[in-house]
C-alpha positions in Angstrom: 99.0 106.4 110.2 97.5 104.9 107.8 95.2 102.7 107.3 96.6 99.1 106.6 92.7 98.5 104.7 92.9 101.1 102.7 97.0 100.8 101.5 96.1 96.9 101.9 93.0 97.0 99.5 95.5 98.8 96.9 98.5 96.4 96.8 95.3 93.9 96.2 94.3 95.9 93.2 96.9 96.3 91.3 97.6 92.4 92.8 94.3 91.7 90.5 95.2 94.2 87.3 98.4 92.4 86.6 96.9 89.1 86.9 94.9 90.2 84.2 97.4 92.0 81.9 100.0 89.0 82.9 96.6 86.4 81.8 95.8 87.8 78.2 98.6 88.0 76.1 98.8 84.7 76.4 96.4 82.9 73.6 98.3 85.2 71.2 101.0 82.4 71.4 101.6 79.0 70.0 101.8 76.2 72.0 105.1 75.1 71.8 108.5 75.3 73.3 109.4 78.1 71.0 106.0 79.9 71.7 106.5 79.6 75.7 110.2 80.6 75.8 110.3 83.9 73.0 107.8 84.5 71.9 107.8 83.2 68.4 110.4 86.2 67.9 108.0 89.1 67.9 108.8 91.6 70.2 108.9 95.2 69.1 110.9 98.2 71.1 108.2 98.9 73.7 108.0 95.9 75.2 112.0 94.7 74.9 112.4 98.0 76.6 110.6 97.3 79.8 111.5 93.5 80.0 114.6 94.5 79.9 114.6 97.8 82.3 111.2 96.7 85.2 113.0 93.2 84.7 116.3 94.7 86.6 114.4 97.9 88.7 113.5 94.9 91.0 112.5 94.3 95.0 116.6 95.0 94.8 115.7 99.2 93.6 112.9 99.6 95.9 113.5 98.0 99.4 117.7 97.7 98.4 119.3 100.5 97.1 117.0 102.7 99.6 118.4 100.4 102.0 122.0 100.8 101.5 121.7 104.2 100.8 120.1 105.1 104.6 123.3 102.7 106.1 125.6 102.4 104.1 125.9 106.0 102.6 127.7 106.3 99.0 128.1 103.1 99.2 124.7 102.6 97.1 125.6 104.7 94.3 128.1 101.9 93.2 124.2 101.1 91.6 124.7 103.5 89.5 127.9 103.1 88.4 127.5 99.6 86.3 123.8 99.7 85.7 124.2 103.1 83.3 127.5 100.5 81.2 125.9 97.0 82.5 124.3 96.3 78.8 126.8 98.3 77.2 128.2 94.6 76.1 125.2 93.8 74.6 125.4 96.3 72.3 128.5 93.9 70.5 127.1 90.4 71.4 123.3 90.7 71.1 122.9 91.0 67.3 125.2 87.8 66.8 123.3 86.3 69.6 120.1 86.9 67.9 121.3 86.5 64.0 122.8 82.6 65.3 119.4 82.6 67.1 117.8 82.8 64.2 119.4 80.7 61.8 119.2 77.3 64.1 116.8 78.5 65.7 118.4 79.0 69.8 115.6 80.6 72.8 119.0 79.8 75.6 122.4 81.2 76.3 123.7 77.8 76.9 122.7 75.8 74.0 124.1 78.5 71.8 127.7 77.7 73.0 127.0 74.0 73.5 126.1 73.8 69.3 129.3 75.8 68.9 131.7 73.8 70.4 129.4 71.2 69.6 129.9 69.6 73.6 126.6 69.3 75.0 127.9 69.3 78.8 129.0 72.8 78.5 124.8 73.6 78.0 123.9 71.7 81.4 127.2 72.9 83.6 126.1 76.6 82.3 122.6 75.5 83.7 123.0 74.1 86.5 125.5 77.4 87.6 121.9 79.8 86.4 119.1 78.3 88.3 122.0 77.9 91.7 122.0 82.3 90.6 118.4 82.6 90.0 117.2 80.7 92.9 118.7 83.8 95.8 118.0 86.4 93.2 114.5 84.9 92.9 114.7 84.8 96.3 115.4 88.5 97.0 111.6 89.4 95.1 109.8 87.5 97.0 111.6 88.4 99.9 111.3 92.5 98.9 107.6 91.6 98.5 106.7 90.1 102.2 108.4 92.3 102.9 106.0 94.8 101.8 103.0 94.2 103.0 104.5 92.6 106.2 105.1 95.9 106.9 102.0 98.0 105.5 99.7 95.4 107.2 102.0 96.4 110.3 102.8 92.0 110.4 98.7 91.5 110.1 100.4 89.3 106.6 103.9 87.5 108.1 106.3 87.9 105.6 106.0 84.3 104.2 102.1 84.6 103.8 102.6 88.1 101.6 105.7 86.1 99.7 103.8 83.2 98.7 100.5 85.6 98.3 102.5 87.5 95.6 103.9 84.7 93.8 101.1 82.7 93.6 100.5 86.1 91.3 103.2 85.4 89.0 103.1 81.3 89.3 99.7 82.3 87.7 100.9 84.3 85.2 104.1 82.3 83.9 102.3 79.4 83.8 99.6 80.9 81.3 101.3 83.4 79.0 104.8 82.1 79.2 107.6 85.5 78.1 104.1 87.7 76.7 102.8 87.4 79.8 106.4 88.8 81.4 106.7 92.0 78.6 103.2 92.6 79.2 103.1 93.2 82.7 106.7 94.6 83.0 104.8 97.0 80.6 102.9 98.3 83.4 104.7 97.5 86.2 107.4 99.9 84.7 105.8 102.2 83.8 104.0 102.0 87.4 107.4 102.0 89.2 108.8 104.7 87.3 106.2 107.3 88.3 105.8 106.4 91.8 109.7 106.4 92.6 110.1 110.2 91.2 106.4 111.2 93.1 108.4 109.5 96.5 111.8 110.6 96.1 111.2 113.9 96.0 107.4 114.1 98.1 109.3 112.6 101.4 112.4 115.1 101.3 110.7 118.0 101.1 107.8 116.2 103.2 111.0 115.2 105.5 113.7 118.1 105.8 112.1 121.0 103.2 113.6 119.6 100.3 116.3 117.7 99.1 118.9 120.4 99.5 118.5 120.7 103.3 118.2 117.3 103.6 121.9 116.6 102.3 123.1 119.9 104.4 121.9 117.8 106.9 123.3 114.7 106.6 127.0 116.5 106.5 126.5 117.8 110.3 125.2 115.4 111.8 126.0 112.0 109.7 129.1 113.4 107.1 130.3 110.1 107.0 127.6 108.4 105.2 128.8 111.9 101.8 131.7 110.6 101.7 133.3 107.7 98.6 132.9 105.4 98.0 131.0 104.5 101.1 130.5 102.7 104.3 131.0 98.3 104.4 128.6 96.0 106.0 129.9 96.2 109.7 129.8 99.9 109.6 132.9 101.2 108.4 135.1 102.7 105.9 134.3 100.8 102.4 137.5 100.2 101.4 138.2 101.3 97.0 139.6 97.3 96.0 135.7 95.5 97.1 133.7 98.5 95.4 135.3 98.7 92.2 134.9 95.3 91.8 131.6 95.3 92.9 130.6 97.5 90.1 133.2 95.9 88.0 132.1 92.0 88.4 128.1 93.5 88.2 129.4 95.4 85.0 130.7 92.0 82.9 127.5 89.8 84.9 125.4 92.1 83.7 125.0 91.7 80.2 125.3 87.3 80.5 122.7 87.5 83.1 120.4 84.4 80.7 117.3 85.9 81.5 118.1 89.1 79.9 120.4 87.6 77.3 117.5 85.5 75.7 116.0 88.8 74.6 118.2 89.1 72.2 116.3 85.6 70.4 112.8 86.8 71.1 113.7 90.6 69.6 111.5 91.4 65.8 114.8 92.1 64.4 118.5 93.9 65.6 117.6 97.3 65.0 114.3 96.5 67.9 117.3 94.3 69.9 120.2 97.8 69.4 117.9 100.6 70.1 117.0 98.4 73.1 120.6 98.7 74.8 121.4 102.5 73.9 118.2 103.4 75.0 118.0 101.4 78.1 120.8 103.5 80.8 117.0 105.8 80.8 116.0 102.9 83.1 119.1 104.4 85.9 117.9 107.5 85.7 114.5 106.4 88.3 117.0 104.8 91.0 118.0 108.7 92.0 115.1 109.1 94.2 115.0 105.9 95.2 117.6 106.8 97.3 117.4 110.3 97.9 114.7 107.9 99.8 117.0 106.5 101.7 119.1 109.2 102.1 115.8 110.6 104.1 115.6 108.2 106.7 119.7 108.6 108.0 117.4 111.6 111.0 114.1 109.9 110.7 112.5 109.8 114.0 113.1 106.3 114.2 114.8 102.6 113.0 113.7 99.8 111.5 114.2 96.2 112.3 116.1 95.7 108.9 117.7 98.5 106.4 115.7 97.3 103.6 113.0 98.0 105.1 114.0 101.8 105.6 111.2 103.0 103.0 108.4 100.7 104.3 109.2 102.1 107.6 109.3 105.7 107.1 105.6 105.6 105.3 103.7 103.8 108.2 105.1 105.8 110.2 103.9 109.0 108.7 100.7 111.2 108.7 100.2 110.7 104.5 97.0 109.8 103.1 96.6 105.6 103.8 96.1 106.2 99.2 99.9 107.3 98.7 101.2 104.6 100.8 99.1 102.1 99.6 100.1 102.9 95.9 103.9 102.6 97.1 103.3 99.1 98.0 101.9 98.6 95.1 104.8 100.3 93.1 106.9 97.6 95.5 105.4 94.9 94.1 106.0 95.5 90.9 109.2 96.1 91.0 109.8 91.8 93.0 106.5 90.6 90.4 108.7 92.8 87.0 111.8 90.7 88.5 110.2 87.7 89.5 108.3 86.8 86.8 111.3 87.2 84.3 114.1 84.7 86.2 111.2 82.6 87.4 110.2 81.6 83.8 113.6 82.1 82.5 115.1 79.8 85.2 112.4 76.6 83.8 112.9 77.0 80.3 117.5 76.8 80.7 116.8 74.0 83.4 115.3 72.5 80.7 116.4 73.4 77.7 119.7 73.2 78.2 119.9 70.4 81.0 118.2 68.3 79.3 116.9 68.2 75.8 120.5 69.8 75.3 122.7 68.1 78.0 120.8 64.8 78.5 119.7 64.5 74.3 116.5 64.0 75.7 113.9 64.9 72.9 110.2 65.8 73.6 108.4 67.3 71.4 107.5 71.2 71.4 104.5 70.9 73.1 105.7 68.2 76.0 108.9 70.8 76.2 106.0 73.4 77.3 104.8 71.6 79.8 107.4 69.8 81.0 109.6 74.0 81.9 106.2 74.7 83.3 106.0 72.5 85.8 110.0 73.6 86.2 108.7 77.2 87.1 106.8 75.1 89.6 109.6 73.5 91.2 111.9 76.4 91.1 109.3 79.1 92.8 109.1 77.1 95.7 112.8 76.6 96.2 113.8 80.1 95.6 110.5 80.2 98.5 111.9 78.2 100.9 115.1 80.4 100.6 113.0 83.6 100.8 111.5 82.7 104.9 115.1 81.0 105.7 117.7 83.9 104.7 117.8 86.9 106.8 120.9 88.9 105.9 121.1 92.1 103.1 119.2 91.8 99.9 122.0 93.7 98.3 124.9 90.9 99.6 122.7 88.0 98.2 122.3 90.0 94.7 126.4 90.4 94.7 126.6 86.2 95.3 124.6 85.4 92.6 126.5 88.2 89.8 130.1 85.9 91.3 128.0 82.9 89.7 127.1 84.3 86.3 129.7 86.5 85.3 131.1 83.1 85.3 129.3 83.1 82.2 131.4 85.7 80.1 135.0 84.3 78.8 132.5 81.4 77.2 130.0 83.4 75.1 132.1 86.0 73.9 134.5 83.3 72.5 131.4 81.4 71.4 130.3 84.3 69.4 133.9 86.0 68.7 137.1 83.8 68.5 137.8 80.9 66.1 140.5 79.7 68.6 138.4 78.7 71.3 137.7 75.2 71.9 134.9 72.9 74.1 137.1 71.9 76.6 139.2 75.0 77.2 134.8 76.2 77.4 133.7 73.9 80.0 137.4 73.5 82.4 137.6 77.6 82.7 133.6 77.3 83.1 133.9 74.7 85.9 137.4 76.2 87.5 135.5 79.6 87.5 133.0 78.7 89.6 134.2 76.7 91.6 136.8 79.2 93.3 133.6 81.5 93.6 131.6 79.9 95.4 134.4 79.3 97.9 135.6 82.6 98.5 131.3 84.2 98.5 131.3 80.5 101.0 134.5 81.9 103.1 135.1 85.6 102.5 138.0 85.3 104.9 140.5 83.3 102.8 140.5 85.8 99.8 144.1 87.4 100.1 143.3 90.8 98.9 139.6 92.5 98.9 138.2 92.0 95.6 134.4 90.4 94.7 135.0 86.9 94.4 133.3 86.9 91.1 136.5 88.3 90.0 138.8 85.7 91.4 136.9 82.8 89.7 137.1 84.5 86.6 140.1 85.7 86.1 141.4 81.5 86.1 138.4 80.9 83.9 139.4 82.7 82.0 143.9 82.2 82.1 142.3 78.3 82.0 140.0 78.8 79.0 143.2 80.2 76.6 145.2 78.0 77.8 142.7 74.5 77.3 142.4 75.7 74.0 146.0 76.6 73.2 145.9 72.6 73.0 143.1 71.2 72.6 142.2 72.5 68.7 138.6 72.1 67.5 137.5 68.9 65.6 135.4 71.2 62.8 137.0 74.5 61.4 135.0 74.2 58.7 131.8 74.3 60.9 133.1 77.1 63.6 133.7 78.5 60.4 129.8 78.9 59.5 128.7 79.6 61.9 130.6 82.7 63.1 130.1 84.5 59.7 126.3 83.5 60.4 126.9 85.3 64.2 129.3 88.1 62.4 125.8 89.2 59.7 
């Protein structure tokens, strides 16, 4: 049984390294909101690759993914399905957003849409929906960090204290360095996670079963239901194809519209860097495969964790393996949590101020004052997310899927902003409100759903229909400005 002291020492050393790497880039950025939010539009291919890939490779991947493979079997493969295709829309949307971002000075998704349609209220609504979606997503990362430190210290560090310790480090470097700190720590964390995922993913099946093939042969005999697509539902019954396929569809559509990812269009050095990042991004999905193997390793393990999401640390802490290896796992899981959490905290705060205060409410703080307001909002967002993390007791993956249902409602309005000459601000705003309301209704009361379809789809359909119908009756008040905007977008 590994020594908790060695494990904790390795984990703390990793946190110190992350803090140093995250604090250092802050001296290079300008002291303005644009420097803090967009890194003065200076990010190259390496930083762009890791800031997008590592942002998604989160506590959800290191804990929720193995947890689903362990408890729900083939259901976990929905993650690979949407991950491989999720960034495809951004190949077409990203360069257009980058062009108008440079021309108009945008640093967030919502201010771009509000400017195109000359309707500040759109930015306000998008800011509210974004923060509502980000809080549970960030809470997921905090909860994952708390899980890990609690498990490897056998309860010596409670989950709430572990989450506070890890995100105290995140808070420090996000406050200091903004997006540049996020970029450099994500690069460090991404490389670390890649190596660790494959190391554990190949080591554990060999140690417990003699190899990957033998592991699946035994599962096929003793738990065959786990290997039948689409896997199991939350109650242990077979998951239906309607829920499975719409979970994939919602995740693919919503992926490119997550504000913290979409904002990377405004940070890249040029369009070529942006497109190459999109093309290279699916390679990050390769590193989910070993994490699923780890989850399947736990199916026939001698003991069971308290919660499925804890299967990986549970196995490591109940095997005779070197404490250093367990410590490296702990550091890798913390890297997965932090590499997503820092980007979300930064993005949610930037959106709240740039979209909610400056654009929607018409406030006019100078660039340095904006930076200060964003920093204070980082603290507020982290506190709110921490409270959710401490209170929530459900599945990490369910928390993520619920957040996707909210953010997918941005898809019609953002796409119309960059491509459509007929869409109007009234149509975009009304569609967003209707779609968000329907999604919240079915997330809160899933028993009301007439068919087993993801709540986000129920919201997306009326969102799109409302946008089209309202736009048909409300013509743009300034076609020349619309044409100028779309001309810049198309290059």
